[in-house]
TIKOL-435722 format. One record per residue (C-alpha): residue number from 1; chain; residue in three letters; z, x, y. Coordinates in Angstrom, 1 decimal, always signed. Layout:
TIKOL-435722
ATOM pos unit code     up   east  north
ATOM NUM    A  ALA      Z      X      Y
...
end
This chain:
TIKOL-435722
ATOM pos unit code     up   east  north
ATOM   1    A  MET   +0.1   +0.1   +0.0
ATOM   2    A  ILE   -0.8   +1.3   +3.7
ATOM   3    A  LYS   +0.8   +0.0   +6.8
ATOM   4    A  LEU   -0.9   +0.1  +10.4
ATOM   5    A  VAL   +1.6   +0.4  +13.0
ATOM   6    A  ALA   +1.4   -0.2  +16.8
ATOM   7    A  ALA   +4.0   +0.9  +19.1
ATOM   8    A  VAL   +3.4   -1.7  +22.4
ATOM   9    A  ARG   +4.6   -1.5  +26.0
ATOM  10    A  ARG   +5.0   -4.9  +27.6
ATOM  11    A  ARG   +2.1   -6.0  +30.2
ATOM  12    A  PRO   +2.7   -5.7  +33.8
ATOM  13    A  GLY   +4.8   -8.4  +35.4
ATOM  14    A  MET   +6.7   -9.4  +32.3
ATOM  15    A  THR  +10.4   -8.8  +31.5
ATOM  16    A  HIS  +11.4   -7.4  +28.0
ATOM  17    A  ALA  +13.0  -11.0  +27.2
ATOM  18    A  GLU   +9.6  -12.7  +28.2
ATOM  19    A  TYR   +7.8  -10.3  +26.1
ATOM  20    A  ALA   +9.8  -10.6  +23.0
ATOM  21    A  ASP   +9.9  -14.1  +23.0
ATOM  22    A  TYR   +6.1  -14.5  +23.4
ATOM  23    A  VAL   +5.4  -11.7  +20.6
ATOM  24    A  ARG   +8.0  -13.5  +18.2
ATOM  25    A  GLU   +7.0  -17.3  +19.1
ATOM  26    A  VAL   +3.4  -17.2  +19.9
ATOM  27    A  HIS   +1.6  -13.9  +18.8
ATOM  28    A  GLY   +3.6  -14.2  +15.7
ATOM  29    A  GLY   +2.6  -17.5  +15.3
ATOM  30    A  ILE   -1.0  -16.9  +15.6
ATOM  31    A  ALA   -0.8  -14.3  +12.7
ATOM  32    A  LEU   +1.4  -16.8  +10.7
ATOM  33    A  ALA   -1.4  -19.5  +10.8
ATOM  34    A  ASN   -3.7  -17.1   +9.1
ATOM  35    A  LYS   -2.6  -14.4   +7.5
ATOM  36    A  LEU   -6.1  -13.1   +6.3
ATOM  37    A  THR   -5.5   -9.9   +4.1
ATOM  38    A  VAL   -1.9   -8.9   +5.6
ATOM  39    A  VAL   +0.9   -8.9   +2.9
ATOM  40    A  LYS   +3.4   -8.1   +5.2
ATOM  41    A  TYR   +3.9   -8.8   +9.0
ATOM  42    A  VAL   +7.3   -6.9  +10.5
ATOM  43    A  GLN   +8.1   -6.8  +14.3
ATOM  44    A  ASN  +10.5   -4.6  +15.5
ATOM  45    A  HIS  +12.1   -5.5  +18.9
ATOM  46    A  VAL  +13.3   -2.6  +20.8
ATOM  47    A  PHE  +16.7   -3.1  +22.7
ATOM  48    A  ASP  +17.3   +0.8  +23.3
ATOM  49    A  SER  +15.4   +4.1  +23.4
ATOM  50    A  ALA  +15.2   +7.7  +24.1
ATOM  51    A  TYR  +12.1   +9.7  +25.3
ATOM  52    A  GLY  +11.2  +13.3  +25.7
ATOM  53    A  ALA  +13.8  +16.1  +26.3
ATOM  54    A  ILE  +15.4  +17.6  +29.4
ATOM  55    A  GLY  +13.6  +20.5  +31.2
ATOM  56    A  ASP  +10.0  +19.7  +30.0
ATOM  57    A  THR   +7.2  +17.6  +31.1
ATOM  58    A  GLY   +7.1  +15.4  +27.8
ATOM  59    A  TYR   +9.1  +12.7  +29.4
ATOM  60    A  GLN   +6.5  +12.3  +32.3
ATOM  61    A  VAL   +4.0  +11.2  +29.3
ATOM  62    A  THR   +5.9   +9.6  +26.8
ATOM  63    A  LEU   +5.7   +6.0  +27.9
ATOM  64    A  PRO   +8.8   +3.2  +27.0
ATOM  65    A  ARG   +8.0   +0.8  +24.4
ATOM  66    A  ASP   +9.2   -2.7  +23.7
ATOM  67    A  SER   +8.4   -3.3  +20.1
ATOM  68    A  VAL   +6.7   -1.9  +17.3
ATOM  69    A  THR   +4.4   -4.1  +14.9
ATOM  70    A  GLU   +4.1   -3.0  +11.3
ATOM  71    A  LEU   +1.0   -4.5   +9.2
ATOM  72    A  TYR   +1.0   -4.2   +5.6
ATOM  73    A  PHE   -2.0   -4.1   +3.3
ATOM  74    A  GLU   -2.9   -3.5   -0.2
ATOM  75    A  ASN   -5.8   -0.7   +0.4
ATOM  76    A  PHE   -8.2   +0.4   +3.0
ATOM  77    A  GLU  -10.8   -2.4   +2.1
ATOM  78    A  THR   -8.2   -5.3   +2.6
ATOM  79    A  MET   -7.4   -4.0   +6.4
ATOM  80    A  ALA  -11.1   -3.6   +7.1
ATOM  81    A  GLN  -11.6   -7.4   +5.7
ATOM  82    A  THR   -8.9   -8.4   +8.4
ATOM  83    A  PHE  -10.0   -6.6  +11.5
ATOM  84    A  ALA  -13.9   -8.0  +10.6
ATOM  85    A  ASP  -12.8  -11.2  +10.3
ATOM  86    A  PRO  -13.8  -13.8  +13.2
ATOM  87    A  TYR  -10.2  -15.0  +13.3
ATOM  88    A  THR   -9.2  -11.3  +14.0
ATOM  89    A  ARG  -11.9  -10.9  +16.5
ATOM  90    A  ASP  -11.7  -14.2  +18.6
ATOM  91    A  VAL   -8.0  -15.4  +18.3
ATOM  92    A  VAL   -5.7  -12.4  +17.2
ATOM  93    A  GLY   -7.3   -9.8  +19.3
ATOM  94    A  PRO   -7.8  -11.5  +22.7
ATOM  95    A  ASP   -4.2  -12.8  +22.8
ATOM  96    A  GLY   -3.3   -9.0  +23.3
ATOM  97    A  VAL   -3.7   -9.3  +27.0
ATOM  98    A  ASN   -1.3  -11.9  +27.1
ATOM  99    A  PHE   +1.7   -9.4  +26.2
ATOM 100    A  SER   +0.6   -6.1  +26.0
ATOM 101    A  ASP   -0.3   -3.0  +28.3
ATOM 102    A  LEU   -3.5   -2.4  +26.4
ATOM 103    A  PRO   -4.0   +1.4  +27.7
ATOM 104    A  ALA   -0.4   +2.2  +26.6
ATOM 105    A  ALA   -0.4   +1.3  +22.9
ATOM 106    A  LEU   -0.1   +3.8  +20.2
ATOM 107    A  SER   -1.1   +3.1  +16.9
ATOM 108    A  LEU   -1.2   +5.0  +13.4
ATOM 109    A  LEU   -2.0   +4.4  +10.1
ATOM 110    A  VAL   +0.8   +5.4   +7.7
ATOM 111    A  GLU   +2.1   +5.3   +4.0
ATOM 112    A  GLU   +5.6   +3.9   +3.8
ATOM 113    A  LYS   +7.8   +6.3   +1.4
ATOM 114    A  PRO  +11.2   +5.0   +0.9
ATOM 115    A  MET  +14.0   +7.7   +0.5
ATOM 116    A  GLU  +17.4   +7.8   -1.0
ATOM 117    A  VAL  +20.5   +8.1   +1.3
ATOM 118    A  PRO  +24.0   +8.8   +0.1
ATOM 119    A  GLN  +25.5   +5.8   +1.2
ATOM 120    A  PRO  +22.9   +2.9   +0.9
ATOM 121    A  GLY  +23.1   -0.3   +2.6
ATOM 122    A  PRO  +21.6   -3.1   +4.5
ATOM 123    A  GLY  +21.9   -1.5   +7.9
ATOM 124    A  ALA  +21.7   -3.6  +11.1
ATOM 125    A  VAL  +19.7   -1.5  +13.4
ATOM 126    A  LYS  +16.6   +0.1  +12.4
ATOM 127    A  VAL  +15.7   +3.2  +14.2
ATOM 128    A  LEU  +12.2   +4.2  +14.5
ATOM 129    A  TYR  +11.9   +8.0  +15.1
ATOM 130    A  PHE   +8.2   +9.3  +16.4
ATOM 131    A  LEU   +7.8  +13.0  +15.5
ATOM 132    A  LYS   +5.0  +15.0  +17.3
ATOM 133    A  ALA   +4.2  +18.0  +15.3
ATOM 134    A  ALA   +4.6  +21.5  +16.5
ATOM 135    A  GLU   +1.5  +22.6  +18.4
ATOM 136    A  GLY   -0.6  +24.4  +16.1
ATOM 137    A  LEU   +1.3  +23.2  +12.8
ATOM 138    A  GLU   -0.9  +21.9   +9.9
ATOM 139    A  PRO   -0.1  +18.3   +8.8
ATOM 140    A  GLU   +0.9  +19.1   +5.6
ATOM 141    A  VAL   +3.0  +22.1   +6.8
ATOM 142    A  PHE   +4.8  +19.7   +9.1
ATOM 143    A  ARG   +5.6  +17.0   +6.4
ATOM 144    A  GLN   +6.9  +19.6   +4.2
ATOM 145    A  SER   +9.1  +21.3   +7.1
ATOM 146    A  TRP  +10.6  +17.8   +7.9
ATOM 147    A  LEU  +11.3  +16.9   +4.5
ATOM 148    A  ARG  +13.2  +20.2   +4.1
ATOM 149    A  ALA  +15.0  +19.4   +7.1
ATOM 150    A  HIS  +15.7  +15.9   +5.9
ATOM 151    A  GLU  +17.2  +17.2   +2.8
ATOM 152    A  ASP  +19.3  +19.9   +4.4
ATOM 153    A  VAL  +20.7  +16.9   +6.5
ATOM 154    A  LEU  +21.5  +14.8   +3.6
ATOM 155    A  ALA  +23.1  +17.6   +1.7
ATOM 156    A  ASP  +26.2  +17.3   +4.1
ATOM 157    A  PRO  +28.1  +14.1   +3.2
ATOM 158    A  SER  +30.5  +14.4   +6.5
ATOM 159    A  GLY  +27.5  +15.0   +8.6
ATOM 160    A  PRO  +24.8  +12.7   +9.9
ATOM 161    A  ALA  +24.4  +11.6   +6.2
ATOM 162    A  ARG  +27.5   +9.5   +6.6
ATOM 163    A  TYR  +25.7   +7.3   +9.1
ATOM 164    A  LEU  +22.5   +6.5   +7.3
ATOM 165    A  ARG  +22.1   +3.1   +5.1
ATOM 166    A  GLY  +18.5   +3.8   +4.6
ATOM 167    A  CYS  +15.4   +6.0   +5.3
ATOM 168    A  GLU  +11.7   +5.4   +4.8
ATOM 169    A  TRP   +9.2   +8.4   +5.9
ATOM 170    A  ASN   +5.8   +7.3   +7.2
ATOM 171    A  PRO   +3.4   +9.9   +7.3
ATOM 172    A  ALA   +0.2   +9.4   +9.1
ATOM 173    A  LEU   -3.2   +9.2   +6.8
ATOM 174    A  SER   -6.4  +10.4   +7.5
ATOM 175    A  GLY   -8.5   +7.7   +9.6
ATOM 176    A  GLY   -6.0   +7.5  +12.1
ATOM 177    A  GLY   -4.8   +4.0  +13.7
ATOM 178    A  MET   -6.8   +1.3  +15.2
ATOM 179    A  VAL   -7.1   +2.8  +18.7
ATOM 180    A  GLU  -10.0   +0.9  +19.9
ATOM 181    A  TYR   -8.4   -2.7  +18.6
ATOM 182    A  PHE   -4.8   -1.9  +20.2
ATOM 183    A  GLY   -6.3   -0.3  +23.3
ATOM 184    A  GLY   -4.3   +3.0  +23.5
ATOM 185    A  SER   -7.3   +5.5  +23.5
ATOM 186    A  GLY   -5.3   +8.1  +25.9
ATOM 187    A  GLN   -2.1   +8.4  +24.0
ATOM 188    A  PRO   -0.9  +11.4  +21.8
ATOM 189    A  ALA   -1.6  +11.4  +18.2
ATOM 190    A  TYR   +1.8  +11.5  +16.1
ATOM 191    A  GLU   +1.8  +12.9  +12.8
ATOM 192    A  ALA   +4.6  +10.7  +11.3
ATOM 193    A  TYR   +7.9   +8.6  +11.9
ATOM 194    A  ALA  +11.0   +8.0  +10.1
ATOM 195    A  ALA  +12.7   +4.5   +9.7
ATOM 196    A  LEU  +16.6   +5.3   +9.9
ATOM 197    A  SER  +18.9   +2.3   +9.1
ATOM 198    A  PHE  +22.2   +2.1  +10.7
ATOM 199    A  ASP  +25.3   -0.1  +10.7
ATOM 200    A  ASP  +25.8   -1.9  +14.1
ATOM 201    A  GLY  +27.9   +0.2  +16.4
ATOM 202    A  GLU  +26.9   +3.6  +14.6
ATOM 203    A  ALA  +23.3   +3.7  +15.4
ATOM 204    A  VAL  +23.4   +5.9  +18.9
ATOM 205    A  ALA  +26.1   +8.2  +17.0
ATOM 206    A  GLY  +23.8   +8.4  +13.9
ATOM 207    A  ILE  +20.5   +9.2  +15.3
ATOM 208    A  ARG  +22.1  +11.8  +17.8
ATOM 209    A  ALA  +23.5  +13.4  +14.9
ATOM 210    A  TYR  +20.5  +13.1  +13.1
ATOM 211    A  GLU  +18.5  +14.6  +15.9
ATOM 212    A  GLU  +20.9  +17.5  +16.4
ATOM 213    A  ALA  +20.4  +18.4  +12.6
ATOM 214    A  LEU  +16.7  +18.6  +13.0
ATOM 215    A  ARG  +17.1  +20.6  +16.1
ATOM 216    A  GLY  +19.5  +23.1  +14.3
ATOM 217    A  HIS  +17.4  +23.3  +11.1
ATOM 218    A  ALA  +14.4  +24.3  +13.5
ATOM 219    A  GLU  +16.1  +27.2  +15.1
ATOM 220    A  LYS  +17.0  +28.5  +11.9
ATOM 221    A  HIS  +13.9  +27.8  +10.2
ATOM 222    A  GLY  +11.1  +27.4  +12.9
ATOM 223    A  ALA   +9.8  +24.7  +15.2
ATOM 224    A  PHE   +8.3  +21.8  +13.1
ATOM 225    A  HIS   +8.4  +19.4  +15.8
ATOM 226    A  GLN   +8.3  +18.8  +19.8
ATOM 227    A  PRO  +11.3  +17.2  +21.1
ATOM 228    A  SER   +9.7  +16.6  +24.1
ATOM 229    A  LEU   +7.1  +14.4  +23.0
ATOM 230    A  SER   +9.3  +13.0  +19.9
ATOM 231    A  PHE  +11.1   +9.8  +20.9
ATOM 232    A  PHE  +13.1   +7.2  +19.0
ATOM 233    A  LEU  +13.5   +3.3  +19.6
ATOM 234    A  LEU  +16.6   +1.4  +18.5
ATOM 235    A  THR  +15.2   -2.0  +17.2
ATOM 236    A  ARG  +16.1   -5.2  +15.3
ATOM 237    A  GLU  +13.8   -6.0  +12.7
ATOM 238    A  ILE  +11.7   -9.6  +12.4
ATOM 239    A  VAL  +10.0  -10.2   +9.4
ATOM 240    A  VAL   +7.3  -12.9  +10.1
ATOM 241    A  PHE   +6.2  -12.8   +6.8
ATOM 242    A  ASP   +6.4  -11.2   +3.4
ATOM 243    A  ASP   +4.2  -12.0   +0.6
ATOM 244    A  THR   +5.1   -8.7   -1.3
ATOM 245    A  ARG   +7.8  -10.6   -2.6
ATOM 246    A  THR   +8.3  -13.6   -5.1
ATOM 247    A  GLU  +10.1  -16.9   -4.0
ATOM 248    A  GLY  +13.0  -15.6   -5.8
ATOM 249    A  GLY  +13.3  -12.6   -3.6
ATOM 250    A  ALA  +12.1   -9.9   -6.3
ATOM 251    A  PRO   +9.1   -7.6   -5.6
ATOM 252    A  ALA   +5.9   -9.4   -6.6
end
């Protein structure tokens, strides 16, 4: 299964609350009315976030986000069917101007990889940590470096690992996102993002501890990401629909 992801900023003149209501009730309703080949549709509504790093220019080019859409497909072929369908072209796509600052949209195509954590749980807060690879680093080297850093973090149960209730690694696939569809042709390309789950009240402490642990690992073993262009979003997940599960709640 593959996942198409879009990190969106609200259109000018719209409050965050207005944006969230519209995306959830109107745009989500449009998608629910005709699912096409989408097997799961998740909206992650941002309620807090942090961008860039002190002392560099990343903060000037990393735009704030209001939500992140995750669209799941069985494969590339079924994804292509959805975006070639007249309903997408004539109904879903044109609705974007009603809520999205289209030039600011950031998209990528990923494969979701669940990872084990020492103390798993439901985790009410989902933190999406978008990672920009160090300049000149090949994607596979970046992925392996992040995995080593992540494993080091989890190896210490008294460190950041104690906060984590869940983790999904989402490395980008070749072919990119759907820049021409979502509108963000001028945005940086991201090589991956991590979806980290935390309990309410512990998300900020957890992601800060995790962020610091990655920084410490990079100082010892070499930089693998650019903190200035990396950013994280604290979100509440809203599942618009999920056809990957049976009526009884078990995976299909």
